[in-house]
C-alpha positions in Angstrom: 0.0 0.0 0.0 1.4 3.4 -1.0 1.4 5.7 2.0 2.1 9.4 2.3 2.9 11.6 5.3 1.2 14.9 5.6 2.8 18.0 6.9 1.6 19.2 10.3 -0.3 22.4 10.2 0.0 25.2 12.8 -2.3 24.6 15.7 -3.9 28.0 15.1 -5.2 26.9 11.7 -8.4 25.1 11.0 -8.9 23.4 7.7 -12.1 24.2 6.1 -13.1 22.1 3.0 -16.0 23.4 1.1 -18.1 20.7 -0.7 -21.7 20.8 -1.9 -22.4 24.0 0.0 -21.5 22.5 3.3 -18.4 23.1 5.4 -16.6 19.9 6.3 -14.2 20.5 9.2 -11.0 18.5 9.0 -8.5 18.0 11.8 -5.2 19.7 11.2 -2.6 17.5 9.6 -5.2 14.9 8.6 -6.6 16.2 5.3 -4.4 16.2 2.3 -5.4 19.6 1.2 -5.0 21.4 4.4 -3.3 24.2 2.6 -6.6 24.9 0.8 -9.2 27.3 2.2 -7.1 28.0 5.3 -8.8 30.3 7.7 -8.1 31.2 11.2 -10.5 30.1 13.9 -11.7 33.7 14.0 -12.5 34.0 10.3 -15.7 33.5 8.5 -15.3 31.3 5.4 -16.8 32.1 2.1 -19.1 29.4 0.9 -19.1 28.8 -2.9 -22.5 29.2 -4.5 -24.5 26.1 -5.5 -23.8 26.4 -9.2 -20.1 26.4 -8.6 -20.0 23.5 -6.3 -22.4 21.5 -8.4 -20.3 22.1 -11.5 -16.6 22.2 -11.3 -14.3 23.8 -8.8 -10.9 23.5 -7.2 -12.2 21.3 -4.3 -13.8 18.8 -6.6 -10.6 18.5 -8.6 -8.7 17.9 -5.4 -11.1 15.2 -4.2 -10.8 13.6 -7.6 -7.0 13.5 -7.2 -7.5 12.0 -3.8 -9.8 9.3 -5.3 -7.2 8.6 -8.0 -4.5 8.2 -5.3 -6.8 5.6 -3.7 -7.3 3.8 -7.0 -3.5 3.6 -7.5 -3.0 2.4 -4.0 -5.6 -0.3 -4.6 -3.9 -1.3 -7.9 -0.5 -1.6 -6.2 -2.0 -3.7 -3.4 -3.5 -6.1 -5.9 -0.5 -6.3 -8.3 2.0 -6.8 -5.5 0.0 -9.4 -3.6 2.0 -12.6 -4.1 -0.1 -15.7 -4.8 -3.3 -13.8 -5.6 -5.4 -15.9 -8.1 -2.7 -18.6 -7.8 -0.1 -16.4 -9.5 3.2 -16.6 -7.6 6.3 -14.6 -7.9 8.4 -17.8 -7.9 7.5 -18.2 -11.6 10.0 -15.4 -12.3 12.8 -17.4 -10.8 12.2 -20.6 -12.8 10.6 -19.5 -16.0 10.6 -17.2 -18.9 7.6 -15.5 -20.6 7.6 -15.0 -24.3 6.3 -11.4 -24.3 6.1 -11.3 -28.1 3.8 -14.3 -28.4 0.1 -13.6 -28.7 -0.4 -16.5 -26.3 2.0 -14.9 -23.8 3.6 -18.4 -23.5 5.7 -19.4 -20.6 8.4 -22.0 -20.4 10.6 -23.5 -17.7 14.1 -22.2 -17.6 17.0 -23.2 -15.3 17.4 -20.3 -12.8 21.1 -19.9 -13.7 20.1 -19.1 -17.3 17.9 -16.2 -16.3 19.2 -12.6 -16.1 18.0 -10.2 -13.4 16.4 -8.1 -16.2 14.4 -11.1 -17.4 13.2 -11.8 -13.9 12.1 -8.2 -13.3 10.2 -8.2 -16.6 8.4 -11.4 -15.8 7.5 -10.1 -12.4 6.0 -7.0 -14.0 3.8 -9.3 -16.2 2.7 -11.4 -13.3 1.7 -8.2 -11.4 -0.2 -6.9 -14.5 -2.0 -10.2 -14.8 -3.2 -10.1 -11.2 -4.6 -6.6 -11.8 -6.2 -7.7 -15.1 -8.2 -10.5 -13.4 -9.1 -8.2 -10.6 -10.5 -5.6 -13.0 -12.5 -8.2 -14.9 -14.1 -9.2 -11.6 -14.7 -5.6 -10.7 -16.6 -5.0 -13.9 -18.9 -8.0 -13.1 -19.5 -6.5 -9.6 -20.3 -3.1 -11.1 -22.8 -4.8 -13.5 -24.5 -6.5 -10.4 -24.7 -3.1 -8.7 -26.1 -1.3 -11.8 -28.6 -4.1 -12.6 -29.9 -4.2 -9.0 -31.4 -0.8 -9.7 -32.2 -0.7 -13.4 -33.3 -2.6 -16.4 -33.7 -1.6 -20.0 -36.8 0.6 -20.2 -36.4 3.3 -22.9 -38.8 2.7 -25.9 -39.0 3.9 -29.4 -42.3 5.5 -28.4 -40.4 7.5 -25.7 -37.9 8.7 -28.3 -40.8 10.2 -30.4 -42.7 11.8 -27.6 -41.9 15.6 -27.2 -40.4 16.6 -23.9 -40.4 13.0 -22.6 -38.5 12.8 -19.3 -37.4 9.4 -20.5 -35.7 10.8 -23.5 -35.7 14.3 -25.0 -36.0 16.1 -21.6 -34.0 13.4 -19.7 -31.1 15.9 -19.1 -33.5 18.2 -17.2 -35.7 15.5 -15.5 -35.4 13.7 -12.2 -34.1 14.5 -8.8 -30.5 13.9 -8.0 -29.7 10.7 -6.2 -29.3 11.2 -2.5 -26.0 9.6 -1.8 -26.3 10.2 1.9 -29.0 7.6 2.0 -27.4 5.3 -0.6 -25.0 2.4 -0.2 -21.5 3.5 -1.0 -20.1 0.8 -3.4 -16.6 -0.8 -2.8 -13.6 1.0 -4.2 -13.2 -1.4 -7.1 -16.8 -0.7 -8.1 -16.2 3.0 -7.8 -13.3 2.5 -10.2 -15.5 1.1 -12.9 -18.2 3.7 -12.2 -15.5 6.4 -12.6 -14.4 4.9 -16.0 -18.0 4.6 -17.2 -18.7 8.3 -16.6 -15.4 9.3 -18.3 -17.0 8.1 -21.6 -19.8 10.7 -21.6 -21.9 9.7 -24.6 -21.6 6.0 -23.7 -22.7 6.7 -20.2 -25.6 8.9 -21.3 -26.7 6.2 -23.8 -26.7 3.6 -21.0 -28.4 6.0 -18.5 -31.1 6.7 -21.1 -31.6 3.0 -22.1 -31.8 1.9 -18.4 -33.7 4.9 -17.1 -30.9 5.8 -14.7 -31.8 9.5 -14.5 -31.0 10.0 -10.8 -27.6 8.4 -11.0 -26.8 10.5 -14.2 -27.8 13.6 -12.4 -25.9 12.9 -9.2 -22.6 11.6 -10.6 -19.7 11.1 -8.3 -20.5 11.8 -4.6 -17.5 14.0 -3.8 -18.5 14.8 -0.3 -18.8 11.1 0.8 -15.7 10.1 -1.1 -13.7 12.8 0.7 -14.9 11.5 4.1 -14.4 7.8 3.2 -10.7 8.1 2.0 -8.2 8.9 4.7 -4.8 10.6 4.5 -3.2 7.3 3.5 -5.7 6.7 0.8 -7.5 3.9 2.6 -11.2 3.6 1.8 -13.5 3.3 4.9 -17.3 2.7 5.2 -19.4 1.4 8.0 -20.1 -2.3 8.6 -23.8 -1.5 8.0 -22.9 -0.2 4.6 -21.0 -3.4 3.8 -23.9 -5.5 4.9 -26.4 -3.5 2.8 -24.0 -3.9 -0.2 -24.0 -7.7 0.1 -27.8 -7.8 0.6 -28.4 -5.8 -2.6 -25.8 -7.4 -4.9 -24.9 -10.8 -3.5 -21.2 -9.7 -3.8 -18.7 -9.6 -0.9 -17.4 -6.3 0.1 -13.8 -7.2 -0.9 -13.4 -8.3 -4.5 -10.9 -10.9 -3.5 -13.4 -12.5 -1.1 -15.8 -13.3 -3.9 -15.7 -16.9 -5.3 -13.0 -17.9 -7.8 -15.6 -19.1 -10.3 -18.3 -17.3 -12.2 -21.8 -18.9 -12.8 -22.5 -18.6 -16.5 -25.5 -19.6 -18.6 -24.8 -21.3 -21.9 -25.9 -19.0 -24.8 -27.4 -22.1 -26.5 -28.9 -24.5 -24.0 -29.1 -22.1 -21.0 -27.5 -24.6 -18.7 -25.6 -22.9 -15.9 -22.0 -23.8 -15.2 -19.3 -22.6 -12.9 -16.3 -21.3 -14.9 -12.9 -20.3 -13.5 -12.0 -16.7 -13.5 -8.5 -17.6 -14.6 -6.6 -20.7 -15.7 -3.2 -19.0 -15.4 -2.7 -20.2 -11.8 0.2 -22.4 -10.9 1.4 -23.7 -7.6 4.2 -21.8 -5.8 6.7 -24.6 -6.3 5.5 -26.6 -9.3 6.6 -30.2 -9.6 6.5 -30.2 -13.4 7.9 -28.1 -16.2 4.5 -27.4 -17.7 3.4 -23.7 -17.6 0.0 -22.1 -18.2 1.2 -18.8 -19.7 -0.6 -15.5 -19.1 -3.3 -15.6 -21.8 -5.5 -18.2 -20.1 -9.0 -19.7 -20.9 -10.8 -18.4 -17.8 -13.6 -15.8 -17.9 -11.2 -13.1 -16.8 -8.5 -14.2 -19.2 -7.8 -13.2 -22.8 -8.7 -16.4 -24.5 -11.8 -17.5 -22.7 -13.4 -20.7 -23.8 -15.5 -23.2 -21.8 -17.0 -26.5 -23.2 -20.7 -26.7 -22.3 -22.2 -30.2 -21.9 -24.4 -29.4 -25.0 -21.2 -29.3 -27.1 -21.0 -25.5 -27.6 -17.6 -24.0 -26.9 -18.6 -20.8 -25.1 -16.3 -17.9 -26.0 -16.5 -14.1 -25.6 -17.7 -13.9 -29.2 -20.5 -16.3 -28.5 -21.5 -14.2 -25.5 -21.5 -11.1 -27.7 -23.8 -12.8 -30.1 -26.0 -13.7 -27.2 -26.1 -10.1 -26.1 -27.1 -9.1 -29.7 -29.9 -11.8 -29.6 -31.2 -10.5 -26.2 -31.3 -7.0 -27.5 -33.2 -8.1 -30.6 -35.7 -9.8 -28.3 -36.5 -6.7 -26.3 -36.5 -4.6 -29.4 -39.1 -6.8 -31.1 -41.2 -7.5 -27.9 -41.0 -4.2 -26.1 -39.8 -1.6 -28.6 -36.5 -1.0 -26.7 -34.0 0.4 -29.2 -30.8 -1.3 -30.0 -27.6 0.1 -28.4 -25.9 2.7 -30.6 -29.2 4.0 -32.0 -30.2 6.3 -29.2 -28.1 9.5 -29.5 -27.8 11.6 -32.6 -24.3 10.8 -33.9 -23.6 14.3 -35.1 -24.0 16.1 -31.8 -24.6 13.4 -29.2 -28.0 14.7 -28.2 -31.2 12.7 -27.5 -33.0 14.3 -30.4 -36.7 13.7 -31.0 -37.4 11.0 -33.6 -39.6 12.3 -36.5 -43.0 10.8 -36.9 -44.2 12.8 -40.0 -43.8 11.8 -43.6 -40.8 14.1 -43.8 -39.0 11.4 -42.0 -35.7 11.3 -43.9 -33.9 12.6 -40.8 -34.7 9.3 -39.0 -31.3 7.7 -39.6 -30.8 6.6 -36.0 -33.7 4.2 -36.3 -32.5 2.5 -39.4 -30.6 -0.3 -37.6 -33.8 -1.0 -35.5 -35.9 -1.1 -38.7 -33.7 -3.6 -40.5 -34.0 -5.9 -37.6 -37.7 -5.4 -37.0 -38.8 -5.7 -40.6 -36.5 -8.3 -42.0 -35.7 -12.0 -41.2 -32.7 -10.7 -39.1 -35.1 -10.8 -36.1 -35.0 -14.5 -36.5 -31.7 -15.3 -38.3 -29.4 -13.7 -35.8 -30.8 -15.4 -32.7 -30.8 -18.6 -34.7 -27.0 -18.4 -34.8 -27.0 -19.8 -31.3 -28.6 -23.0 -32.4 -26.4 -26.1 -32.9 -26.6 -26.1 -36.7 -24.9 -22.7 -36.8 -21.9 -23.4 -34.5 -19.3 -22.1 -33.9 -21.0 -18.9 -32.8 -19.1 -15.8 -34.0 -19.8 -12.1 -34.6 -18.6 -12.5 -38.2 -21.7 -14.6 -38.8 -23.8 -11.7 -37.5 -22.0 -9.4 -39.9 -22.7 -11.9 -42.8 -26.4 -11.8 -42.2 -26.5 -8.0 -42.0 -24.4 -7.7 -45.2 -27.0 -9.7 -47.1 -29.7 -7.3 -46.1 -27.7 -4.2 -46.9 -27.0 -5.5 -50.4 -30.6 -6.3 -51.1 -32.2 -3.2 -52.8 -35.7 -4.6 -52.6 -35.5 -5.2 -48.9 -33.9 -1.8 -48.3 -36.8 -0.2 -50.3 -39.3 -1.9 -48.0 -37.4 -0.8 -44.9 -37.2 2.8 -46.1 -40.9 3.0 -46.8 -41.7 1.5 -43.4 -39.2 3.7 -41.6 -39.7 7.0 -43.4 -43.5 6.5 -43.5 -43.7 7.1 -47.3 -47.0 6.8 -49.2 -47.5 3.5 -51.0 -46.1 3.7 -54.6 -43.8 6.6 -53.8 -40.2 6.3 -55.1 -37.9 5.2 -52.3 -35.0 7.6 -51.8 -31.4 6.4 -51.9 -30.4 5.0 -48.6 -28.7 7.9 -46.8 -25.1 7.4 -45.8 -26.0 8.3 -42.2 -28.1 5.2 -42.0 -25.1 3.0 -42.8 -23.0 4.9 -40.3 -25.6 4.1 -37.6 -25.4 0.4 -38.4 -21.7 0.7 -37.9 -22.4 2.5 -34.6 -24.7 -0.2 -33.4 -22.2 -2.9 -34.3 -19.5 -1.1 -32.2 -21.5 -2.0 -29.1 -20.8 -5.7 -29.6 -17.3 -6.0 -30.8 -15.2 -7.1 -27.9 -18.1 -6.3 -25.5 -20.4 -9.0 -24.1 -21.5 -6.8 -21.1 -24.7 -4.7 -20.8 -23.0 -1.4 -21.4 -22.1 0.6 -24.5 -18.4 -0.1 -24.2 -16.1 -2.7 -22.8 -15.3 -1.3 -19.4 -12.5 -3.6 -18.5 -10.3 -2.4 -21.4 -11.4 1.2 -20.7 -10.1 0.9 -17.1 -6.7 -0.3 -18.4 -6.4 2.7 -20.7 -7.6 5.1 -18.0 -5.0 3.6 -15.6 -2.1 5.4 -17.3 -3.8 8.8 -16.6 -4.4 7.8 -13.0 -0.8 6.8 -12.6 0.5 10.1 -14.1 -1.7 12.1 -11.7 -0.2 10.2 -8.7 3.3 10.7 -10.0 2.8 14.4 -10.6 1.4 14.5 -7.0 -0.3 17.9 -7.0 -2.0 17.0 -3.7 1.3 17.5 -1.8 2.3 20.7 -3.6 2.3 23.9 -1.5 0.9 25.7 -4.5 -1.9 23.3 -5.3 -4.7 25.9 -5.0 -3.0 28.1 -7.6 -2.3 25.1 -9.8 -6.0 24.0 -9.7 -7.1 27.5 -10.4 -4.8 27.8 -13.4 -5.8 24.5 -14.9 -9.5 25.4 -14.6 -8.7 28.6 -16.6 -6.9 26.5 -19.3 -9.9 24.1 -19.4 -12.3 26.9 -20.2 -9.9 28.1 -22.9 -9.7 24.6 -24.2 -13.5 24.5 -24.7 -13.4 27.9 -26.3 -11.1 26.3 -28.9 -13.5 23.4 -29.4 -16.3 25.9 -29.9 -14.3 28.0 -32.4 -13.0 25.0 -34.4 -15.9 22.4 -34.5 -14.3 20.3 -37.3 -10.9 19.9 -35.7 -9.6 17.5 -33.0 -8.5 19.2 -29.8 -6.2 17.3 -27.5 -5.8 18.3 -23.8 -2.6 18.5 -21.7 -2.6 16.4 -18.5 -3.7 19.4 -16.3 -6.6 20.3 -18.6 -7.6 16.6 -18.7 -7.8 16.6 -14.9 -10.4 19.4 -15.1 -12.2 17.7 -18.0 -12.4 14.4 -16.3 -13.6 16.0 -13.0 -16.3 17.8 -14.9 -17.5 14.6 -16.7 -17.9 12.9 -13.3 -21.0 15.2 -12.8 -22.7 14.1 -16.0 -25.7 16.5 -16.1 -23.5 19.5 -15.2 -21.1 18.6 -17.9 -23.9 18.0 -20.4 -25.3 21.4 -19.7 -22.0 23.2 -19.9 -21.0 21.4 -23.2 -24.3 21.9 -25.0 -24.7 25.5 -23.9 -21.2 26.4 -25.1 -20.9 24.3 -28.3 -24.4 23.1 -29.1 -23.1 19.5 -28.9 -22.4 17.0 -26.2 -18.7 16.8 -26.5 -17.4 13.3 -26.1 -14.0 12.2 -24.8 -12.8 9.7 -27.3 -11.7 6.5 -25.6 -9.5 5.3 -28.5 -7.5 7.3 -31.0 -4.5 6.4 -33.1 -1.1 7.5 -31.9 0.0 9.7 -34.7 -3.5 11.2 -35.2 -3.4 12.1 -31.5 0.0 13.7 -31.8 -1.0 15.6 -35.0 -4.0 17.0 -33.2 -2.0 17.9 -30.1 0.4 19.9 -32.4 -2.6 21.7 -33.9 -4.1 22.4 -30.4 -0.8 23.8 -29.1 -0.4 26.1 -32.1 -4.0 27.4 -31.8 -3.8 27.9 -28.0 -0.5 29.8 -28.3 -1.7 32.0 -31.0 -5.0 32.7 -29.3 -3.9 33.3 -25.7 -0.3 34.2 -26.1 0.8 31.5 -23.8 2.5 28.2 -24.3 0.1 25.3 -24.2 2.4 22.7 -22.6 5.0 24.0 -20.2 6.7 20.6 -20.2 10.3 20.6 -21.4 10.6 17.0 -22.6 12.0 16.5 -26.1 8.5 15.8 -27.5 7.0 19.1 -26.2 10.1 21.0 -27.5 9.6 19.4 -30.9 5.9 20.4 -30.9 6.7 24.0 -30.0 9.4 24.1 -32.7 6.9 22.9 -35.3 4.9 26.1 -35.0 7.3 28.6 -33.6 8.2 30.0 -37.0 4.5 30.8 -37.7 4.1 32.8 -34.5 7.6 34.2 -33.9 6.5 37.7 -34.6 3.5 37.3 -32.3 5.7 35.8 -29.5 8.1 38.7 -29.8 5.3 41.0 -28.9 3.9 38.9 -26.1 7.2 38.4 -24.2 6.3 34.9 -23.0 7.8 33.8 -19.7 10.8 31.5 -20.0 10.4 27.8 -19.5 12.4 25.8 -17.0 14.7 24.4 -19.7 15.8 28.0 -20.5 17.2 28.1 -17.0 19.2 24.9 -17.7 17.0 22.8 -15.5 15.6 20.5 -18.2 17.0 17.5 -16.5 14.5 18.0 -13.7 11.6 17.1 -16.0 11.2 13.4 -16.3 8.7 11.7 -18.7 6.8 10.1 -15.8 5.8 13.3 -14.2 5.8 15.8 -17.0 2.7 17.8 -17.7 2.4 17.4 -21.4 0.0 15.6 -23.8 -2.7 13.5 -22.2 -2.5 10.2 -24.1 -4.3 7.7 -22.1 -6.6 7.0 -25.1 -3.7 6.3 -27.5 -3.9 3.1 -29.4 -1.5 1.5 -31.9 -2.2 -0.7 -34.9 -0.8 -4.2 -35.5 -0.1 -5.4 -39.0 -3.3 -6.8 -40.4 -3.6 -10.4 -41.8 -4.6 -8.9 -45.1 -4.8 -5.4 -46.7 -1.1 -5.1 -47.2 -1.4 -2.0 -49.4 -3.5 -0.2 -46.7 -0.9 -1.2 -44.0 1.9 0.3 -46.1 0.0 3.6 -46.4 -0.7 3.7 -42.6 2.9 2.8 -41.9 4.1 5.6 -44.2 1.9 8.1 -42.3 3.3 7.0 -39.0 6.9 7.1 -40.1 6.4 10.5 -41.7 5.0 11.8 -38.5 7.9 10.5 -36.4 10.4 11.9 -38.9 8.8 15.3 -38.6 9.0 15.2 -34.8 12.7 14.3 -34.9 13.4 17.1 -37.4 11.6 19.6 -35.2 13.5 18.4 -32.1 16.8 18.8 -33.9 15.9 22.4 -34.8 14.9 23.1 -31.2 18.1 21.6 -29.9 20.2 23.7 -32.3 18.4 26.9 -31.2 19.0 26.0 -27.6 22.7 25.3 -28.1 23.1 28.7 -29.7 21.8 30.2 -26.5 24.1 28.0 -24.4 21.2 25.8 -23.2 20.6 22.1 -23.0 17.5 20.2 -24.0 16.4 17.0 -22.4 17.5 13.7 -24.0 15.2 12.1 -26.5 15.2 8.6 -24.9 12.3 8.1 -22.6 11.6 5.2 -20.2 8.5 4.5 -18.2 8.4 2.2 -15.2 5.6 -0.3 -15.2 5.3 -2.6 -12.2 9.0 -2.1 -11.5 10.3 -2.7 -15.1 11.4 0.1 -17.4 9.9 0.2 -20.9 11.1 2.5 -23.7 8.4 4.5 -25.6 9.1 6.6 -28.7 7.3 9.6 -27.3 4.6 10.6 -24.7 1.8 10.2 -27.3 2.7 6.5 -27.8 0.3 3.8 -26.7 1.9 1.9 -23.8 4.1 -0.9 -25.2 3.9 -2.8 -21.9 0.2 -3.6 -22.4 0.3 -7.3 -23.5 -2.3 -8.3 -26.1 -4.5 -11.3 -25.1 -3.8 -10.9 -21.3 -7.1 -9.1 -20.7 -10.6 -10.3 -20.4 -12.1 -8.6 -23.4 -10.8 -6.5 -26.2 -7.2 -5.6 -26.3 -6.9 -2.2 -24.5 -4.4 -0.5 -26.7 -3.8 -2.6 -29.9 -6.0 -2.9 -33.0 -5.5 -5.3 -35.9 -7.6 -4.0 -38.8 -8.5 -6.0 -41.9 -11.2 -8.3 -43.3 -12.0 -11.3 -41.2 -10.6 -9.8 -38.0 -12.4 -8.9 -34.8 -14.2 -5.6 -35.3 -14.6 -5.8 -39.1 -17.6 -3.8 -40.4 -20.3 -5.1 -42.7 -19.6 -4.9 -46.4 -22.1 -2.5 -48.0 -22.0 -0.4 -44.8 -18.7 1.2 -44.3 -15.4 0.0 -45.6 -14.9 -3.6 -44.6 -11.4 -2.8 -43.5 -12.6 -0.5 -40.8 -12.8 -1.7 -37.2 -16.1 -0.4 -35.9 -15.3 -1.7 -32.5 -12.7 1.1 -32.3 -14.6 4.2 -33.5 -15.1 6.4 -30.5 -14.9 9.3 -32.9 -17.9 8.0 -34.9 -19.9 9.4 -32.0 -18.9 12.9 -32.6 -16.1 14.2 -30.5 -13.0 12.0 -30.8 -10.7 13.4 -28.2 -12.8 16.5 -28.6 -14.0 16.5 -32.2 -17.0 16.7 -34.4 -17.6 14.0 -36.9 -17.1 14.9 -40.5 -18.2 12.0 -42.7 -16.5 11.7 -46.1 -18.1 10.3 -49.2 -16.2 7.3 -50.6 -17.6 7.2 -54.1 -15.0 7.6 -57.0 -12.2 6.6 -54.7 -9.0 5.2 -55.9 -7.6 4.2 -52.5 -9.5 4.0 -49.3 -7.6 3.2 -46.2 -9.5 2.8 -42.9 -7.4 1.9 -39.9 -9.7 2.0 -36.9 -11.0 5.6 -36.6 -8.4 7.0 -39.1 -9.2 7.4 -42.7 -6.9 8.4 -45.5 -8.6 9.1 -48.8 -7.0 9.7 -52.2 -9.5 10.8 -54.8 -9.1 10.1 -58.5 -8.8 13.1 -60.8 -8.8 16.6 -59.5 -12.3 16.6 -58.1 -11.1 17.1 -54.6 -7.8 17.4 -52.8 -6.4 14.7 -50.7 -8.2 14.6 -47.3 -7.5 13.1 -43.9 -10.8 13.1 -42.0 -12.8 11.1 -39.6 -15.7 8.8 -40.7 
């Protein structure tokens, strides 16, 4: 457990922490932010007004930091618990793990043949695996908590009813959940809840579909969290609270006290079986040389499979198909719309469905219509029958493709959906209808749970941000109040840039992202702020390609510096120096007039800025692409783009270094190493996806790696979007990317179309249009 010692405050000082319009008195020396809102015992504190406390303020940012410290302490406790899930450290002394193998294979090795570096690297993988299984179990526990309150309830009728509090007026309806009377969930469940809300459109979609208006309004209970977490980041609740939690969910308070097996119903025969959470366990001192590796076949492993007595091999793909079939069932019987068809994809708002004959705007409902009015309502659930085994999502794609290629069927669907008079000419199927099929499909790729995204992999991506916040350690800074105030100012400026440039991707720095995340943890307040300022519900893209992220960060840095006359990132690592060098020539004249304050590196203190605690680009959502099994030409184009971007960065860094040398200054070295579970990994730059994330170790989709191409997990339906696109990885198709607005691109008359996850490179024939690089 990571512990921290707090400075002792003068006895004459009382710490006053202002939260939710109430003054919470803290004992001197106990609270981590005792240097905030310090008043003498004879002073009268100023209470922030309700709009400020309900929205976003310094105190909420600090409680959020405190919560992230608790998350990191929990993670370290789990990862460093030797023997948890039967994963012992002794495996590092007598074995070697093939980190390059997709199976993460393990083999016995004579201890004298192992180097210390190999042992440390293997230990880091064992610790990561313990945490991966723990998170998979935490997601299951979060589902139990959520489903103990809610079930799917939103109907297509609600979506067409003006001012319905279930849909169009959802953001204004309902009282806030009274957390004081609620059961506080365990810390691992709070971790998943935290991650769920940090995907704003996905969380709104789930809240709408399940009728969770009070939870969406309330968001994170900052007051109770602050009281529950002590100065050493331990999380405390009453025994009564723990008992009520168990009574409601059937889960133990401590994740590790729950059973080592999960009860699972077969998607085909419905028989219930107990399946192991992991098959990667091994005795502390094994008597054989056989090793299980770290991929595993358990429910919390990366290669889950379980043979049911009926003969079906149950896999995560089979469970995704079962989820699809269940959603079809409630759509047909109750009119509950399919996931991905609820929010308008252009602005993320719950816009009223049209019911008049001028119904061409009803693109969201197209996926529901093709299921309700075609044999898909039967043929997809039928995939679970024995004659169609093995059960895969690719077979779902095949059935949808046949419908999308059938003009006669589409004509019937359009008349039905657009309410056209009989005999009227059916209009051409709008491209937005196809995009909404893609959006619906993204809810099932690598996701067999009830929510709009795979929360286990999202937690893994979010973990890098949490770790950086802990390493920067603002909580123990004597100037923390000024820091929080400054980052809130930068956050407001960041949104002004989004407002002014709706078709561009804006990427935050780590300090801005802290404010952004804190705001998202009060969903209704964030929704109102975002829509009032931009007219859209700005999403925070959960996945974006590395070099696209870096390109967008360079653009954001240039716009911010030009607009506000201040440097966007004050970090002095080589990457940030290269970014500043990339646009310095275009604003040199401006900067000369603005007299910007010198950075630390200009005082020859660059060596103080280490990559682990530098406040530069926030890249927790960065993903990288693996070479596809096919589409070699597309891979070459993508690789050329990536290599070109890296070469440009290196060129800019060289220019920055030469300028610094002329001034007698020294820039930081380019080599960067990040410590992960005690082992140092090299990353090309701060925008890179973490190379230490091992594919196939995790319970669902790979957190940071995508392998595009036909026939791979996440491939779109032909006739919908390009079949080489991976619709399981298209956070940007919902509108905001990192903070971006979708700009679909027509693909007719295209010579080359390359779609790598959410990135699209299009080269048009002739001179009809210039080359474009946009999001579809």
